[in-house]
C-alpha positions as CSV (number, residue, x, y, z in Angstrom):
1,M,154.1,16.8,104.2
2,Q,150.7,17.8,105.6
3,E,151.4,15.6,108.7
4,R,154.7,17.3,109.2
5,K,153.1,20.8,108.9
6,E,150.5,19.9,111.4
7,K,153.1,18.7,113.9
8,Q,155.1,21.9,113.4
9,M,152.0,24.0,114.0
10,A,151.3,22.0,117.2
11,T,154.8,22.7,118.5
12,L,154.6,26.4,117.8
13,G,151.2,26.6,119.5
14,S,152.3,24.9,122.7
15,N,155.6,26.4,123.5
16,Y,154.4,28.9,126.1
17,L,153.7,28.2,129.8
18,T,150.1,28.2,130.8
19,L,149.0,29.7,134.2
20,A,148.6,26.1,135.5
21,D,152.1,25.3,134.4
22,R,153.5,28.2,136.2
23,L,151.5,27.3,139.4
24,K,153.1,23.8,139.3
25,R,156.6,25.3,138.9
26,T,156.4,27.9,141.6
27,E,154.4,26.0,144.3
28,N,155.2,22.7,146.0
29,G,153.3,20.3,148.2
30,K,150.0,18.5,148.2
31,I,148.0,21.6,149.2
32,A,149.2,23.6,146.2
33,A,148.5,20.7,143.9
34,E,145.0,20.4,145.2
35,I,144.4,24.2,144.6
36,I,145.6,23.9,141.0
37,E,143.4,20.9,140.3
38,M,140.3,22.5,141.9
39,M,140.8,25.6,139.8
40,S,141.5,23.8,136.5
41,E,138.4,21.6,136.9
42,T,136.0,24.5,136.3
43,N,138.3,27.0,134.5
44,E,139.0,26.3,130.9
45,L,140.8,29.6,130.5
46,L,143.2,28.7,133.3
47,Q,144.1,25.5,131.4
48,D,144.6,27.3,128.0
49,A,146.0,30.8,128.7
50,N,149.7,31.6,128.9
51,A,151.1,33.6,131.8
52,L,153.3,36.6,131.1
53,Q,155.3,38.6,133.7
54,C,154.7,42.4,133.5
55,N,157.6,44.5,132.2
56,D,156.7,47.6,134.3
57,G,156.1,46.5,137.9
58,T,152.3,45.9,138.2
59,N,151.7,47.2,134.7
60,H,152.6,45.8,131.3
61,I,153.5,48.2,128.4
62,T,153.0,46.9,124.9
63,T,153.9,48.6,121.6
64,I,151.3,47.7,118.9
65,R,152.0,48.3,115.2
66,T,148.9,50.1,113.8
67,G,150.3,50.8,110.2
68,L,152.9,49.4,107.9
69,P,155.5,51.5,106.0
70,S,155.0,51.9,102.2
71,A,156.9,50.2,99.4
72,V,157.1,51.5,95.8
73,F,158.5,50.5,92.5
74,R,161.4,52.7,91.4
75,N,162.5,53.8,87.9
76,L,166.2,54.0,87.1
77,Y,167.6,57.1,88.8
78,G,164.3,57.6,90.5
79,F,163.9,58.1,94.3
80,V,162.0,56.1,96.9
81,P,160.0,58.3,99.3
82,S,160.8,57.7,103.0
83,S,158.1,56.1,105.1
84,K,157.8,54.5,108.5
85,S,155.4,52.2,110.4
86,T,153.0,53.7,112.9
87,T,152.7,52.3,116.4
88,E,150.7,52.8,119.6
89,Q,151.7,52.1,123.2
90,V,149.2,50.4,125.5
91,K,149.5,50.0,129.2
92,D,147.7,47.1,130.8
93,V,147.2,46.9,134.6
94,T,146.9,44.0,137.0
95,G,144.4,43.7,139.9
96,M,144.4,41.8,143.2
97,L,141.7,39.1,143.4
98,E,141.3,37.9,147.0
99,T,139.1,35.9,149.4
100,Y,139.2,34.5,152.9
101,S,138.0,31.0,154.1
102,I,137.1,30.6,157.8
103,V,136.4,27.2,159.4
104,D,135.6,26.4,163.1
105,V,138.6,25.0,164.9
106,D,136.8,22.1,166.5
107,L,135.5,20.9,163.1
108,V,139.0,20.9,161.6
109,D,140.8,19.3,164.6
110,K,138.5,16.3,164.4
111,A,139.4,15.6,160.8
112,E,141.8,12.8,159.8
113,N,143.8,15.2,157.6
114,P,143.1,18.8,159.0
115,K,145.0,20.6,156.2
116,L,143.2,18.9,153.4
117,F,139.9,19.2,155.2
118,R,140.4,23.0,155.4
119,L,141.1,23.0,151.7
120,S,138.0,21.1,150.9
121,E,136.0,23.5,153.0
122,S,137.7,26.3,151.0
123,S,136.5,24.9,147.7
124,A,133.5,27.3,147.5
125,F,135.9,30.3,147.9
126,I,138.3,29.0,145.3
127,E,135.3,28.5,142.9
128,A,134.2,32.0,143.5
129,M,137.7,33.3,142.6
130,N,137.5,31.0,139.5
131,Q,134.2,32.5,138.3
132,K,135.3,36.1,139.0
133,L,138.5,35.6,137.1
134,Q,136.7,34.2,134.0
135,E,134.0,36.9,134.2
136,T,136.7,39.6,134.4
137,I,138.7,38.2,131.5
138,F,135.6,38.7,129.3
139,Y,133.7,41.6,131.0
140,G,136.2,43.4,133.3
141,S,136.1,47.2,133.1
142,I,138.4,49.7,134.8
143,K,135.7,52.3,134.4
144,E,133.3,50.2,136.5
145,N,135.9,48.9,138.9
146,A,139.2,50.7,139.1
147,A,140.7,47.8,141.1
148,A,140.2,45.3,138.2
149,F,141.4,45.3,134.6
150,D,139.8,45.7,131.1
151,G,138.5,42.4,129.7
152,L,138.0,41.4,126.1
153,T,134.5,42.8,125.7
154,V,135.7,46.3,126.6
155,R,138.5,46.1,124.0
156,Y,136.3,44.5,121.3
157,S,133.3,46.8,121.9
158,K,132.6,48.7,118.6
159,I,132.3,47.3,115.1
160,S,134.5,48.9,112.5
161,N,135.1,48.5,108.7
162,D,138.6,50.0,109.1
163,T,141.0,47.0,109.0
164,K,143.5,49.0,111.1
165,K,141.1,49.1,114.0
166,I,140.3,46.4,116.6
167,G,136.6,46.7,115.7
168,S,137.3,45.0,112.4
169,N,137.7,41.8,114.2
170,I,134.1,41.9,115.5
171,I,131.6,39.9,113.4
172,N,128.0,40.9,113.7
173,A,125.7,37.8,113.9
174,G,122.7,40.1,113.3
175,S,120.4,39.7,116.3
176,S,118.8,42.8,117.7
177,G,117.1,41.7,120.9
178,A,118.2,41.7,124.5
179,D,119.3,38.1,124.9
180,N,122.6,38.3,123.1
181,T,125.8,36.4,123.6
182,S,129.2,36.0,121.9
183,I,131.6,33.4,120.6
184,W,135.3,34.1,121.0
185,F,138.3,33.0,119.0
186,V,141.2,33.7,121.4
187,T,144.8,33.1,120.5
188,W,147.0,32.8,123.6
189,G,150.7,33.4,123.4
190,D,153.3,36.0,124.3
191,L,152.9,37.7,121.0
192,H,149.1,37.5,121.2
193,T,146.8,37.5,124.2
194,S,148.2,36.8,127.7
195,L,147.3,36.7,131.3
196,L,149.6,39.0,133.3
197,Y,151.2,38.8,136.7
198,P,153.3,41.5,138.4
199,Q,157.1,41.6,138.3
200,G,158.7,39.8,141.2
201,S,155.4,38.1,142.2
202,Q,154.0,34.6,141.8
203,A,151.8,33.6,138.9
204,G,148.4,32.1,139.9
205,V,146.8,31.7,143.3
206,Q,148.8,32.4,146.4
207,H,147.7,30.6,149.5
208,K,148.5,31.7,153.1
209,D,147.6,29.8,156.2
210,D,146.8,32.5,158.7
211,G,146.4,29.9,161.5
212,I,144.0,30.1,164.4
213,L,142.2,33.5,164.9
214,T,139.6,34.7,167.3
215,E,136.4,35.8,165.5
216,T,134.0,38.2,167.3
217,S,130.3,38.4,166.4
218,A,128.2,41.5,166.3
219,T,126.9,40.8,169.8
220,G,130.4,40.3,171.3
221,G,130.5,36.5,171.2
222,K,133.8,34.8,170.3
223,R,135.0,31.6,168.7
224,K,138.2,30.2,167.4
225,V,138.6,29.6,163.7
226,Y,141.2,28.6,161.1
227,Q,141.7,31.3,158.4
228,D,143.0,30.7,154.9
229,H,143.8,33.6,152.6
230,F,143.7,33.1,148.8
231,K,145.1,35.8,146.5
232,M,145.7,36.2,142.8
233,D,147.5,39.1,141.1
234,V,146.3,39.0,137.5
235,G,145.7,41.2,134.4
236,L,145.2,40.8,130.6
237,S,147.2,41.9,127.7
238,V,146.2,41.8,124.0
239,R,149.4,42.4,122.1
240,D,148.0,41.5,118.6
241,W,144.3,42.1,118.4
242,R,144.3,40.5,114.9
243,S,144.7,37.0,116.3
244,T,141.5,37.2,118.4
245,C,138.0,37.7,117.1
246,R,134.6,38.2,118.7
247,I,131.4,37.0,117.1
248,A,128.8,39.3,118.7
249,N,125.1,39.8,118.7
250,I,124.1,36.1,118.8
251,G,120.5,36.1,120.0
252,I,119.6,33.1,122.1
253,S,116.0,33.3,120.9
254,D,117.3,33.4,117.3
255,L,119.4,30.3,117.9
256,A,116.3,28.4,118.8
257,K,115.1,29.0,115.2
258,A,117.6,26.9,113.3
259,S,117.3,28.9,110.1
260,E,118.0,32.3,111.8
261,I,121.7,31.9,112.7
262,D,124.2,29.6,111.0
263,I,126.9,29.2,113.6
264,E,129.2,27.3,111.2
265,Q,129.2,30.2,108.8
266,L,130.0,32.7,111.6
267,L,132.9,30.5,112.7
268,N,134.2,30.4,109.2
269,Q,134.2,34.2,109.0
270,A,136.1,34.4,112.3
271,Y,138.6,31.7,111.3
272,Y,139.6,33.6,108.2
273,K,139.9,36.9,110.1
274,I,142.6,35.5,112.4
275,R,144.2,32.6,110.4
276,R,147.2,34.6,109.1
277,F,148.0,36.2,112.4
278,A,147.5,33.3,114.9
279,K,150.3,31.0,113.7
280,T,152.7,31.5,116.6
281,G,150.1,31.1,119.3
282,R,147.4,28.6,120.3
283,T,143.8,29.4,119.4
284,Y,140.7,28.3,121.3
285,I,137.0,28.9,120.7
286,Y,135.0,29.9,123.7
287,C,131.2,29.9,124.1
288,N,128.6,29.1,126.8
289,S,126.7,25.8,127.1
290,T,123.6,27.3,125.5
291,V,125.4,28.2,122.3
292,L,127.1,24.8,122.3
293,M,123.8,23.0,122.7
294,Y,122.2,24.7,119.7
295,F,125.4,24.4,117.7
296,E,125.5,20.6,118.2
297,A,121.9,20.4,117.1
298,Q,122.7,22.3,113.9
299,L,125.6,19.9,113.2
300,K,123.2,16.8,113.4
301,E,121.5,18.2,110.3
302,K,124.6,17.9,108.1
303,T,128.0,16.2,107.6
304,N,131.0,18.4,107.7
305,V,134.7,17.5,107.8
306,N,135.6,20.8,109.5
307,F,134.2,19.4,112.8
308,T,135.7,16.5,114.7
309,I,135.5,15.0,118.2
310,K,139.1,14.9,119.4
311,E,140.9,14.5,122.7
312,Y,142.1,17.6,124.5
313,L,143.4,17.4,128.1
314,N,142.0,13.9,128.5
315,E,138.5,14.8,127.4
316,N,136.8,14.3,124.0
317,I,135.5,17.6,122.9
318,L,134.3,19.2,119.6
319,H,136.9,20.9,117.4
320,Y,136.5,23.2,114.5
321,K,139.3,23.0,112.0
322,N,141.4,21.4,114.8
323,I,140.6,24.3,117.2
324,P,139.2,23.1,120.5
325,I,135.7,24.5,121.3
326,R,135.7,25.3,125.1
327,E,132.7,25.7,127.2
328,C,132.7,28.8,129.5
329,E,129.6,29.6,131.5
330,Q,130.8,33.1,132.4
331,I,130.0,34.2,128.8
332,A,126.7,35.9,129.4
333,C,123.4,35.5,127.5
334,N,122.3,39.1,128.1
335,E,125.1,41.1,126.4
336,S,124.3,44.6,125.1
337,L,124.1,45.0,121.3
338,V,127.5,45.7,119.7
339,Q,127.3,48.3,116.9
C-alpha cells in the first residue's frame, strides 16, 4: 500500500510540463537542442519548474483564496448564518530577458561547423541569461527594475504569525548578522508556483540568427560579424503561497559553528508547513553550495532515515523525505534580515 501511494504521489507531482519540456516541444533542430542542454546544465530551476501560459496577454491574473467560509452545527428548526470565502486577485507580469552574441566573420567561416561554432562562442551569453533568470526568480523586484518581475524574496519578505498571510510561511533561523542566506521549499505546478510566458509566445529561449552585420568602432573602423540574438519572455506566479516556504536568516558564520543552527530541524519545520498543500505539485529544496557543505557536515555526525542519496535527472543527489535538494548558486550569502 505504501509503495502504491508513493507511485501515485510521483505521478501527481510530474504531470506538468517543465520549461525544458516546452522548449523541446516548440523548437526543432540541433541548434535549439544545444541551447536547451547548455541552459539546463547550470540551471536547476529550468529543469524543475513548470511553464504556464499567461491568461491576460503578457500578464497573468490569479485569484487567491485568503479565507474560508464558516460552517456551524444547527439545532432543529434553527438557522445557518450565511458566509462566503474571501479572495484576492493578483496580477503577475512578464519581462523580456535579452542578449546579443557577436563573433568575427573570419573566425566563424574557418570552423568545420560554423553554426555550432557560433553557438559555442555564445555559451557565455547563454550562461549570463541563465544566471540572471535564476537571480530574478529569487530576488527580482519591480520597484528596483520595472522591466523585470517580482521574485520569491519580494513575496516572502516579512514574517507573520497570521496563518492567512504569506509571511506565516517564513521560518526564522535566528541569525542576526549581515551574512545571511535562505533555504527554499518551492512547489512547482499549475496550482502552485509557475514560470510564466506571454500568450501567443514561445516558452523558453528564442534564438534568432541575425546573419552578417557591419560593426563600427568608436573611431570609425569597421568589421564584419555574425550576430545572434537570444531572448526569453518570462515571469513568475505564486498561486498558492502555502505550498512554498522560505527558511530565512541563516547566518553563514553561525553555520560554521555546528551547534548554532540545526539545518535538519529547520527543514522539518518547513516540511510540515507545506506538506498538506503541496500534494498536487512537485516540491524541491533550493540552497547554495555553502549551505549544502555545512549541511552535509552536520549529517556526518548522525544517522537519519529522512536523508537519502537518490538518483534525480541522472545524478545522485541528497534528498530530504524524498524531496530533491538542489544546489543554486544565485541564492546569496548577504541577504538582509527578514523580520
